[in-house]
Each structure stands twice: as structure tokens, then as C-alpha cells.
N, C-alpha and C positions, 0 to 999 in steps of 0.2 A: 645451731649450738657454734659455740666458738672457741676455737680451741687457742692452747698458750702455746706458742712456739719455741721449742729450745734458742733460736737463733736470735731471739729476742735479748737475750742476754749479753750475747754477742756485740749488738747492735749497741746497746747501752753502753756498755766498755769502751768502743771505739768513737762517740758520738763527740768527744771532746778532742779526738786527737788529728783528724780528717776535716779538710773543707768541705770535700766532697764524697758519699759513700755510693759506691754503684752494687746492686743486688741483682742476681742474675738465675735464670733455672728455667727448665722446661714449663709448659704452659700450663694454668691452673693449677699451681704446687702453692700459691697464696702471699706472692711477691708484693702486690698491690696493698692486700689487707695487712699485711704486717708492717711493710714501710708507714701504711695510716695510721695503724694501732700505737706504735714505737712513738713517732713524730708528729701525726697530726695534730695536737694541741699546738704545737707551736710553727708547724707549717701548711700551707694551703696545699692543693695536689690539682695540678693539670695533668691532662692527658692527652697525649698526642694522637688516640684513637680517634679524636675530635677532629673532622676537617678540616675548620677555621684554623685551629692549633697548630696542627701540621703543615698547615699550606704555610702561613705566617714563621714558623719556625724553619723551614727550607728557604723561603723568599728572603724574609729578612730575618733572619735572628737575631738580631741585635735589638731591634725592636720588639722583639718575642720577649726577650729578657728584659726590657724595661718596663713591659705591660706584665710581666710577671714577676716581681724582684726576689731577691732572694730574702730570706730562707725558703725553700719549696721542695716540694714534692716534683719529680717530673715521670709521669709512667711513659712507655714504651718509647723509650729515648732514640732508640735504632732506626726510629722512624723518620728521624730529622737529624742526619749524619752534619749537617754543615752548623749546627747548633751548638756541637762539641765543641768547635775552634772558638767560637763567640764565649763559651761558660770558660773557657780557658783564660780568656783577656779577663773578664772579669775577676775570675778566683785571684790570678797573680797581681790585679791591682791590689784586691783586697790583702793579699797576703806582705805585698810590699808597705802598705799604708800600717799594718799590724804591726811589722818589724820596725819600722821608724817610730812607731808610740810604745814599745815595748808590751804588746799586748799578745794574747792568744789568737789563732785565727778561729772564726767562729765556724761551725755545719754551716754552709750556706747550700748545697744542693744533694737532693739523695735521689739519684735515679735507677729507676728500675727497667729491667726490658726481658723480652720472652727471646727474641731471634740473635741466640747467642752467638752464630758466625757474624751478623754483622757489630755488631755490641761490642765482643771483643778485641775484634780487629780496630776498631772506630776506638773506642778508650784506651786501646796501649799506643795508637798514634797521636793521639792527643790529650789525652787524662796522664799519661804517664808520671808518676811519682806524687800526682794531685790526689790520688782518690784511693778508698778501700775499697775491693772488690771482695764480695760475697756471695756465694753459692747458693740456691734455694732447692731441697727434695721437698717432694711430698711427705704428709704425714709419719712419723717414726710411731712405731710402738708409744715409747713412753710419753709421746705427745696424746695419742687416742687414750692413752692412760689417764692421763692428765698429772704426770709426775712430772718432776726435773730432771732433765736431760745430761747428760756427761759424756764424752768420748770414752768408746770403750776401752776398758783396762783389762787384760785377763790376767794382769798379777795375780797369784792363789790368796795373796793376803787383800787385795785390795776385794776380790771377789767373796772373799770370807766376811770382808767388814758391811760390803753392800747388802750381802744374802740376810746378815741378822738386820740390818736396817729397815728390810721389806718382808722380814718374815712373817709377820701379823698383817699385811696389806692386799691380800687376797688377789696378786699379780698372774696367780697362776691358771692357764687356758690348756684345757685338754688338746688332742691332735687336734679332732674334729673343730674344737674354737679357733685354733691355730689356720687351720686350713681353710674356715671361714673369713677368718683376716687377709689372708694370701688372696683368696678370691676377691674381696671385695679393693683391695688395694689402699691406696693413701689420698687420693684426690680430695683436698679438704671441701669444695662446693656438692661434691657428687657423696661423700660421706655424710656432712653436717645435714644435706637436703633429702637425705635418702632417695636423690632421683632416681630415673629411670636408669637402667644399667645400658640397655642396648643404645639408647637416643643417646645416655652421655658422651659413651664411648667413640660411635660413630661420628656426632659432631666434632669430639677432639681430634680425631683423625683427620676429618676434612679439612679442618682450622689447621691443624699443624702442617698440613701440605699444602694448601691456598697459600698460607703467611710465611712460611719458614721454609719450605722446601721446594719451591715452583722457584725460588730466585736462583737456585741453586745447580738444578737439574735442566736438563732438556724438558719441554713443556710436553713435549711427544715421550716422554719417559715415566709419567704419573704412573701409568698402570703397571708398569714393570715394576716401578718403588714400591707401590701397594703390595704386590706380589711378595717381593723382597722383605720389606715389614712383618707381613704373614710367617716367612720362613723362616725370618730370623728369630720370631717371638717363640717357632717350634725350639730353636736351637739356644735357648737359653741355658747357662750353666754349662756350656759346653766349649771346648776349644775350638779357636777358628781354623778354617780351612778352607782358604781363600779358594782355591780350584775347585772344590766339592761344591760350594755355594755357586759358583760362575758355571759349573755345569748343569745343576737341579734350577737355577733360575734363568739361563740362557742368556747372561751378561757377561761379560769379560771380567776378568780378575783385577783388572785395576779398578774397574768400575765399582767392583765390590767394595772395595777397599776404599773409594770415597765414599760413597753412602755409609758405609759403617762408621766412618770419620764423623760423617753427617749425625747420626742418633747418636754418637757419644757429646758431640760439642752441642747438641741441642739438649742435652739433660736425659734422653730416651732411655740410655744404654750407658755402661761402663766397660771397659778393657781391664780383665787384671794380667797383668805379666808375670811369668813364672821366675820363681826366683833361682837366681844361677850365681851371679857373683864369680864370675872368673872362671867357674871350673870347668869341667871338662863339655865336650858337645854330646855328650850323653844326656845332659837336663835337655827337657822337652821346652822347645822354646816359642811355639805358638801362644798367644793370648788367650784367655777365656772370656769369653761374652755372657754378658747379664743385662736383662732388662731391670731398670730401678724400681718402678711401679710393677707389683706381681698382679694387679686388677687389669690392668691396660694390657700386658702380655697375656695371664688369663681368656681376655676377650679375645685377643687376636688370636688365641690357639683355638678359639671356639669352644671354651669348655661352658658347658650351660649352666651348671650348679658347682658349689663348690664339693659336694659329695663325689660327684663325678669325677672332679680332680683328686682328692685324695684317694682314691681309689683307682685311680687311670695309669697308664703307663708314664708319664712325666710328673706324679707325685714330689719322687726323688729332687728333680728338678730344680720345681718351685720349691720346696724347700731349702734348698740350698740359695736359688736366687734369691728368696727371702733375707734367708739369715745375713746372705753376704751387701745385700740392700741397707739392712738395718745398721750393720754394722759402718757400712761405708756414709749413712746417713748421721752416723754419732761424730764423724769427722768432719763432713761437712756444717754439720750443726754447729761444730766448734771452732768452724774457720780453720780447720787444719787441712790439707793436701794430703789424701788419704795415698795418692801414690808414691807416696814417699817411705811409705810403711808398710803397704798390706802387697801381697804376694800370692800365686800358690806354687806348690811342689808336685812335679811329677818326674820320673827320668825312666828310662830305656831297660831298667829293672823292675817296673811296676812298683816302684815306692814311690808313695804319693801323700802329701798333704793339702786340706782342702784351700787353707789359709794358711801365711805365715806372716805374722807382723814381726818388721826388722825393729828390733831399736839399740840401739848406738851400743850399749853394751852384751844384749844377748838377744836372741830370738825366741818366739814364743809359735808353738805350732797347733793347729785347730783343723778338728774333725769334726762335720755336720754329719747328722743322725737325726732322720725323722722320726723313726720308732725309739724304744724305750726298752730294747731287748737288750740284756748284758753282753759287752763288749768283752772278750777272751782277757783276762786277765796279764796276756804276755804282750798286747796292745802296748807298743811304743815308736817314740820317733829318734831312733839311737842314729838314723841314717844320715841326721841332720847336722849330726858332730864333725863331719870331715870338713864343715867352712873354719872350723877353728874357734867359732863364738859360742859362747853357753849355751844351753837350749833349755829354756825355763819349763816348769810344769807343764807338758800338754792337758791342753782344753776340748772335750769333745760336747760340742755346744747339740743339745736334743729336747725331746718333748719332757721329759720328765719334770717334777716338782721341785726336786732338791738338790742341793749341791754336798756331792761327795766323792769319796775316791773309789778309782779302778781300780789302781795299785800304786806303789809307792810315786811315780813318775806322771802319774795323769791322773786327771779329774774330769767329773762328768759338770757339765753349767747348764743350767734352764736357761732354755730360747728367751725366756722374759727380763733377764740379765743383763742382755745387750744394750746398751746406751742408757742405762739409770746411775 
């Protein structure tokens, strides 16, 4: 089965604006497939996974580009760092030519890569100002449903309009069905081909460590990193305490910080920063940690079935992880940096909000509830008014079917409305 990826819209929007487009993301999220689908009719594709191509690109990048002239898609670009300097020369030459002739610079190269540690550094050093950079994540709910995706907008008028548009489209899923989706995750090949779960994810982790992680950590730390990976999966949707992790894993706190950075940079996880905005030090300052693919996280936690996950002690953490990752995917797919808008809130007086979306002129608080039990009509986010920004209607995302009010200031929002 072929899925329509929301990021395809963004790629088509910018393809006439840049000479180079770089697509990066975690392994197996569909970067190469998407690039081929959007640009494959106009561009050939060459992979640096091929030993001959990789050797030539590293030893004689100029000759490689002569053998594979633009327009072209180059896959796994991070495997040939010398190639980027050669690309820069070709791009600048073509730009100057187009400038002299008063012509639009064409899209010359589409680059894809999985090892974001190397790729981000290489691109920033060699192609700064010459490439659009887009991230990709695993399949979002709207992509699995086959419907158009959009940046999640919690404005109540927008939610009402979207709710009316989708009312007859049978998008509602029971909590049991939601946990089945959480359990599977969104890796395209795994979902589309219905691959064996254990084989897919064990191979995924082995490849991730072999091709991405070993270059960064000491080779003798591989077993420690595997234990760290399992431990962090058990801590999804929790605040990070570096000292606790250090004690439990048996590695120093500095290494913990470095390894969490590896998970984030490689697209495996994200950190959600606390919303503080220069208020008092009573605001909790530790970031929260989330896996981006709940299927991978469930595998690492050794949950054998969706039913056991739904009824287990981590069901709330997985539900929150799923909602947060879906919202972040809507940002990623729109080409927007979620770190500029998304936060969580918790202070030392036990006031909290699972998510804060910080807009220019107001803030929107969001709570995440896995059940559909009624919330007290006194439920409110008045504690956020101290920031001096208007606080919009609060949103409670849960498993129910309908969008409707809790009280004058807060509304329930069905989980399926994220990203549509």
C-alpha cells in the first residue's frame, strides 16, 4: 500500500524556490520513497549505499557529479562528505549563470539522509543558504487515514470548522483501536507490508546502532547504549532527571546527556521544554522526553500485545506520547519548527498543562486524557493568566467521538482531529 505523505505538499511548494532540497529524518520513515514520488519523473536517483558510487563520490566527487549530472536525487548523502563541497561549486556556478541571464535557478539536487549527526553538520558547513532543509517522521494518523494533513491549530473556531467537515468521514476510533495504532506505530514499510514485528524492530535497532550510533560512541559502549535505549523507552512522557538515569544505567550524567542528544538528533525522540518565559524559579525546568514512534517504543518496552499495553501501567504515558508525537508530526510535515511554539507546563504548586502552544498574541493550553470520563466542570487553566498573554479556550484531547464543551472556557477535542 502506498501512502500519501503530507510533506509532499511542502516539497511541491518549494521545489521552484531552491537549487537544493535536503530531506532528513529517522531511518525507515520514507524519505527516499517520498523524494522519488515527488521528483522521480524529472530526476534520476543514485544511492551512496552502493559501494562503487560511494567510493567515487568520496575519492573524486567532481567526477561523480559529471557521471551523475543534475537534476538528480542523491540518497544517503552523508556517506560522502567531500561531495557537498563539489555540489556547492556546481550550484554556485549555475546560480551565477542564471543571474546573468535573468533566469530562475532550477532545482538541481534533492539530497536525502538518515544519519542526521553528520548530515546536519555537513549541510550547515557546505550548503548554508543554498538548500531548503525538511525533516520527516513516521506516518501520522491523517496519512494512515488517507486524508489531507495540516498543521494542528487548536483555535476553537478552526476545530469547529474541521469537525463539521469531517463529521461524515468515519474517522472516530475506539480507545481499543487507538491503542492498536499506538502499538503498531507508523513505520511505512512495516505497516504497508504487515511485516513481522520482532524481526522488523530488532533489525531496525541493529541497523540504527551499526550505521548511526557507533560512529559517535565508543565501540565498547554498545551494550550500555542498548540498555540506555530500553530504559529511555520506559521513561517516555516523563521529565528527564539525568542523575536518576545515570544511577540506574550505570553511566555518568554527561554521557546520559550526550546519548539523549543522539536520540533527539537522529529523530528517535524529542524533548519538550517547560514553558517559563522568565517567570519565577518555581517553574519546573527539566524537559520532558518522548519517543517519536510509539511502535518502536512499545517494542523496546517489551509490550507483547496492544491489549496488554492498553491495560498496563504505561497506558497513560503511551497515550500522551502518541498525542504529542502526532502534534509534532503535524509541525514537521508543514515544515515548521515545533520548538518555537510547543511547551509543557508544571510548577512547584502542582499546576500543570500537558502542552502549551505559544502563539504571538495568545497561549493555548492542552490537556491529554486517555479515557472519556467526565472532567470536573471547574477544570480551568487560570493559573496561566499570570504571564500577561490572553489564554484561549483550553483543549482536552481524549478518546471520545465529539467536539463539545466542558465549561465556558474548555472543550473536549477528539484525538482524530490532530493534524487534519
